[in-house]
C-alpha positions in Angstrom: -0.2 -0.2 -0.3 1.5 3.5 -1.2 1.9 6.5 1.6 1.4 9.6 0.3 2.2 10.8 3.7 4.2 9.1 7.2 5.0 10.2 10.4 8.2 9.0 12.2 8.1 9.3 16.8 7.9 13.4 15.0 8.3 15.5 18.6 8.6 19.1 19.5 8.9 20.7 22.1 6.9 24.0 23.8 6.3 26.1 27.4 3.8 24.1 28.6 3.1 21.2 26.2 5.7 18.5 24.4 4.3 16.3 21.1 6.1 13.6 21.9 6.7 10.8 19.3 4.1 11.0 17.4 4.0 8.1 13.7 1.8 7.5 10.9 0.6 7.1 8.2 -1.9 7.8 4.8 -1.8 6.0 2.6 -3.3 6.7 -0.9 -6.6 7.3 -1.8 -7.9 7.1 2.1 -9.5 10.2 4.1 -8.1 10.1 7.6 -9.4 12.4 10.5 -7.5 14.0 13.2 -8.9 14.1 16.4 -8.2 15.4 20.0 -9.6 17.6 22.8 -9.0 21.6 22.0 -5.4 21.3 23.3 -4.3 18.2 22.5 -1.4 18.4 19.3 -3.6 18.2 16.2 -2.9 21.8 15.3 0.8 21.8 16.6 0.6 18.5 14.3 -0.5 19.8 11.0 1.7 22.8 11.0 4.9 20.7 11.4 4.1 18.1 8.4 3.3 22.2 6.0 6.3 23.3 8.2 5.1 26.4 9.7 7.0 24.3 12.4 10.9 23.3 12.9 9.4 19.4 14.2 12.3 18.9 17.4 12.8 15.5 16.0 11.8 12.8 14.0 11.0 12.6 10.0 8.1 13.3 8.1 7.9 12.4 4.5 5.5 14.0 1.7 4.6 11.4 -1.2 8.1 9.3 -0.6 9.8 13.0 0.1 11.8 15.0 2.9 9.5 18.0 3.6 11.8 19.9 4.4 14.8 19.3 1.1 11.6 18.9 -0.9 9.4 21.3 0.4 8.4 23.2 -3.0 8.2 20.2 -4.8 5.6 18.7 -2.2 3.4 21.5 -1.4 2.9 22.4 -5.4 1.3 19.0 -4.7 -1.1 20.0 -1.8 -4.0 21.8 -1.1 -3.7 23.0 2.9 -7.5 24.3 3.8 -6.7 26.7 7.9 -9.6 26.6 10.2 -10.2 30.6 8.8 -8.9 30.9 5.4 -7.1 33.9 4.9 -7.8 36.0 1.7 -7.9 39.9 0.6 -11.4 40.2 2.1 -11.6 43.7 -0.8 -11.3 41.1 -3.7 -14.1 39.4 -5.3 -13.3 35.5 -5.7 -12.0 36.0 -9.4 -9.6 38.4 -8.6 -8.3 36.6 -5.9 -7.6 33.2 -7.9 -5.6 34.9 -10.4 -3.1 35.8 -8.1 -3.3 32.5 -6.4 -3.4 30.9 -9.6 0.5 31.7 -11.3 2.2 30.7 -8.0 1.1 26.2 -9.3 2.2 25.5 -12.8 -0.5 22.3 -12.7 -3.2 25.0 -12.8 -6.4 24.6 -14.3 -8.7 27.3 -14.8 -11.9 25.2 -16.3 -11.4 23.4 -13.5 -11.7 26.2 -11.3 -14.9 27.7 -13.0 -16.7 24.2 -13.1 -16.1 23.7 -9.1 -16.7 27.2 -7.8 -20.6 26.1 -9.7 -21.1 23.4 -8.8 -19.5 24.5 -5.1 -23.0 26.9 -5.9 -19.9 30.1 -5.3 -21.1 33.7 -6.4 -17.4 34.6 -8.7 -17.8 38.6 -8.7 -19.2 38.9 -4.8 -15.7 40.6 -2.7 -15.0 37.5 -0.1 -16.2 39.6 3.3 -19.2 39.8 1.9 -19.7 35.4 2.6 -20.2 33.5 4.9 -17.7 31.2 7.1 -19.0 27.9 4.8 -19.0 29.5 1.7 -15.0 30.7 2.4 -13.8 27.7 3.4 -15.7 26.0 0.2 -13.5 28.1 -1.9 -10.8 27.3 0.1 -11.1 23.9 -1.1 -11.9 24.7 -5.2 -8.6 26.4 -4.9 -6.7 23.3 -3.8 -8.9 21.6 -6.1 -7.9 23.1 -9.2 -4.2 22.6 -9.0 -4.5 19.9 -9.0 -3.6 18.7 -5.3 -3.2 14.9 -4.5 -2.9 15.4 -0.7 -5.9 17.8 0.6 -4.7 19.1 4.3 -7.6 20.6 6.5 -7.4 21.8 10.2 -10.6 22.1 12.3 -12.5 22.1 8.4 -16.3 22.1 9.9 -15.7 23.3 13.5 -18.6 26.5 13.4 -20.4 25.1 9.7 -24.4 24.6 10.0 -25.2 21.1 9.4 -26.1 21.7 6.0 -22.7 22.9 4.9 -20.9 20.0 7.7 -22.5 17.8 6.0 -22.0 19.4 1.9 -18.4 20.0 2.3 -17.9 15.9 4.4 -20.0 14.5 0.8 -17.3 16.9 -1.1 -14.2 15.2 0.9 -15.7 11.2 0.3 -15.8 12.2 -3.3 -13.0 13.6 -3.6 -11.6 10.2 -2.9 -13.0 8.5 -5.1 -10.0 7.9 -7.8 -8.4 6.2 -5.1 -5.1 9.3 -5.8 -6.3 11.5 -3.6 -6.0 11.2 0.2 -7.6 14.3 2.9 -6.7 14.4 6.7 -8.3 16.8 8.4 -8.3 17.6 11.9 -11.7 18.1 13.8 -13.1 18.1 17.9 -16.5 17.0 16.0 -16.7 12.5 16.2 -19.8 12.2 13.9 -17.9 14.0 10.5 -15.0 11.2 11.2 -17.7 8.3 11.2 -19.4 9.8 8.7 -16.8 10.1 6.3 -13.2 8.6 7.8 -12.0 5.6 6.7 -8.6 5.8 9.4 -8.3 7.8 13.0 -5.6 9.0 14.5 -6.0 10.4 18.2 -3.8 12.5 20.3 -4.0 13.8 23.9 -2.2 15.9 25.8 1.2 15.3 22.7 0.4 11.5 22.9 0.1 9.6 19.9 -3.4 7.4 21.5 -3.9 5.3 18.2 -3.5 5.9 14.2 -6.0 2.9 12.5 -8.9 1.8 10.7 -12.4 3.4 12.2 -13.8 -0.2 11.6 -10.8 -1.5 13.4 -10.8 1.2 16.1 -14.4 0.6 16.7 -15.1 -2.8 16.3 -12.0 -3.0 19.5 -13.5 0.0 22.2 -16.3 -0.8 25.0 -17.8 0.5 26.8 -18.5 -0.4 30.8 -21.5 0.7 32.4 -21.1 -0.6 36.0 -23.0 0.4 39.5 -20.2 1.4 41.4 -20.8 -1.5 44.2 -20.1 -3.6 40.8 -16.6 -1.7 40.5 -13.4 -2.6 43.2 -10.5 -0.9 41.1 -7.4 -3.6 41.2 -3.7 -3.9 39.6 -6.1 -6.7 37.2 -8.2 -4.2 36.6 -6.9 -0.8 36.1 -4.0 -2.8 33.1 -7.4 -3.7 30.6 -8.9 0.7 31.3 -7.8 3.7 28.7 -10.4 5.8 30.1 -12.3 5.8 32.9 -15.8 8.5 34.4 -17.1 8.2 36.8 -20.6 10.0 37.9 -23.4 9.6 40.6 -25.1 7.5 38.4 -21.7 5.2 38.2 -19.2 4.1 36.4 -18.1 3.8 32.9 -14.7 1.6 32.2 -12.7 1.9 28.4 -11.7 -0.8 27.7 -9.8 -2.5 23.9 -10.3 -5.9 25.8 -13.3 -6.1 27.0 -13.8 -9.7 28.1 -10.6 -9.1 29.8 -12.5 -6.3 32.3 -16.1 -8.2 32.3 -14.2 -11.3 34.2 -12.6 -8.7 36.7 -15.9 -7.9 37.5 -19.7 -8.5 39.5 -22.7 -9.8 37.1 -24.6 -7.6 35.8 -22.5 -4.5 34.8 -23.5 -3.5 30.8 -21.3 -3.7 27.4 -21.6 -1.5 24.6 -19.4 -0.6 21.8 -17.8 2.4 21.8 -18.5 5.1 19.6 -15.3 7.8 18.2 -17.1 10.3 20.9 -17.2 7.9 24.0 -13.1 7.0 23.3 -12.1 11.0 23.0 -14.6 12.1 26.3 -13.5 8.8 28.3 -10.3 9.2 26.9 -9.8 12.7 28.9 -11.1 11.4 31.6 -8.2 8.5 32.4 
C-alpha cells in the first residue's frame, strides 16, 4: 500500500507542552481524521507537516519525499485549507484566484470555473461578504484547481451549520473516489469522522493514543457501564482500562479488552460498542 504521508517519531517542544513521538501514515486514496481534545496537539501536528513549525525530532515524508528538503515540490502538490481561510477580503473570488493561480504550474482554470459553479459560489462577490462555509468551499475549490494530491484541512467543519458540514463532508468523500487523492483533516466533531473517515488518528496531551482504521477502532473498543458497587479498582483491572468516568449514576470504563475487563467485574455490568465520541471523552478522563 502506497503511503502519501508518513510521520515517524515526530516531536516538538514548547514551554508547557510537548508533542511526543507521533507516528502514523496515510495511504493514497483514503481519508484520515485527526482527533483529540482542544490543545491536544492536532494543529501543531499539521503545522509540522506543512513546515510552518520546525520539528524537534523525527521524520516527515510526503509523497515519499522529505518535507523540508523537497518543500517547494511537495507544497505544489498539496491543498492546505486553514480553519479560518485567509484571503484579501476586499477582492472578489475571481480577483483572488488571479493572485493564487500563477503559483501553480498545474493550475486548471476550467476546473476552477467548474468547481465554483458546482459549489454554488458567486464569483463576483467580495470575499468579506461570504459566510464561513462559503469561504471554506472557496478555499477547497482553489486547492482542487491545481490538482492537489493531498488535501490537509485544520478543523474545516468547526462553526459550520449542519447543512454546510454535510455538504463539505460529501465533497471530501467524492474527492477520493479516483483513489489517487488523500485527505487529512483535524476535528473535534467525532460524528464527522464516523461519516467519512477511513482511518482515525487520536492525539491526547501531545501523545499518540492510536492510529488505525475506523472499523478496527470501533470493533475493538467497548464501554462498560456498571454501578459503583460492582467495580473494585485493582492492578488486574487497571491495566485493561483506557478511560474512566465516575458519576452519581455509576461508572463508565473504556477498554480495548472487554472480555478481560468483564471477567474482573461483578455480574450485571453492561458492555456496549464505543463510539468515537465515547473514546475521546473517556480517554480525556483517564
